[in-house]
N, C-alpha and C positions, 0 to 999 in steps of 0.2 A: 503493499500500500504506499502510495507515494506522501509525499507532505502535505498537499492540499487536502486530501481525504484525512489525514492524522490531524489538521487544523479544524477540518470541519467536526470530526468525532468531538475534539476539545470543546468547540462550542457547544455541541449537544449535550454533553455531560455537563456543561455549566448551567445551561439553560433548562434542562428536563430531569438533571439528576445521573449520578453515576452508573455507568453502564449503558446511557442512552445512546451515546455516541456509536459505539460498537454495534448497538443492535441496529441502529438507523443505516449505518453505513458499513456493513461487514463485507470483507473482502471476499466472501464466498457468494454475494450478490453480484449481478452483472451491472456495475455502476456507472453512470455517466453525468457527466456535468457539463452545462452550458455556461458560458462566460459573457460578461457585458463588453461593450467596445473597448474598455479600458483595461481588460483581463480579469475582472473581479469574479468570483464564482457566481452564478446566480440560480439556475434550477438545479436541482439534484435528484436523480432518477435511479431507482433499482428496478431491474428487469422491465424497463420501458415505462414504469410508473413514477409519478411524481411524488417523490418522498417529502421535499421541503422545497421553499425558495428561500434563499439567503439573502435578506434584506440590507437596506444601506444601514439600518441600525445596528448591525451586527447580531440580530437574532433570526431564527428561523421561524417561516410560515408553514405550519404543516400543511399536506395534502391528504388524502385519505389512505393512502399507502403507509404514509408516515404515522399516521394516528394507529392504524393497526400494528405497525411494528413495534411503535410505543407500549400499545396494550401487551402485546406479546413478551415484551422484556418486563413487564410488572412495574414499571416506574410511575411516578406520580402524575399530577396533572390530568386526572380523570373528574368527570362529572356524570353522575348516573341519574337518569331520569326515568321516570314510570310510564306505564301502559298510554297515559292520557297523552303523553308528549310524543310518544315514538312516530305517530304518522307524521306529525307536523316537521319534527326535527329531520327525519329521514328525507323529507321534501326540500329541506334546505332553509326552513323557518327557523326562527331564533328560539334558544331555549330560556323560558322563564323560571325565575327563583321560586315561584309557587309549585312547580313540578319537579324540581331537583330532589331526589332522594338522599343522596350523598356527594360530597365533593371533598376533594383533598384539601387539608388545612393550609398546604404549602401555596396554593394558588393566589396569586395576587392581579389585580386588575390589570388588563392588557397583556396577561399571558396567553399563549397558545395552549389549548387544552384539547382532550379528547371527549368527545360527548359519547355515552354509551347507555345502553338499555339495561335494566336490572339482571336480564339474562346473560349479559355480557356481550352482546352482539355492539360492534362500533357503529353508530349512527351517523356520526358528522365530526369534524373539526371546527374550531373557531377560536374566537378571541374572547377572553373572559372580561365581563364588565363589572363584576363584582368579586370581592376576595371569597376564597373556599368556605369560610365560616359564613358570611353573608349569604352566600346561594343557599346554604344550608338552612338558615335562620329566618331570611326574609320572606314575607308572603307577597311581596309586589316587586316588579322590576325585572329587567333582562339580566338574565344570568351569563348567557353565551350568545355573541353575535356570530352564528354560523356562517362559515366561510365556505366549507364544501360539504357534501353530504352524500350517501347511498345513491340517492334518488332512483 
């Protein structure tokens, strides 16, 4: 694995927790990276599926493939919703705090998160609008702005 991929693993470990980088960008996968005109990494793919986009703020924006890989790795940044939310979140609609069953305490607003159903199915990925504690305790407000879903 070259230095670029090792750097991407380090960023993922910092953003999502120890072990996330190795799971997202393992050498066992068929990895590809697109770059901006200045040579900066942009789209990161495994087996032709978008795992993440490396943004200018130095953080990843997850794709559905990245969400599934993070869930498999067992790292945090999970938001769990129940049956009432499942059809809406699966279609790409936002997840609301009222329907959040559980959320990792480490989640902060603006973190990228994986939204899953209580049965463990990954429904979507998106940006947290509330802290993990807030998602689990608030009765109103948007919990996750969904960016990509299973549709």
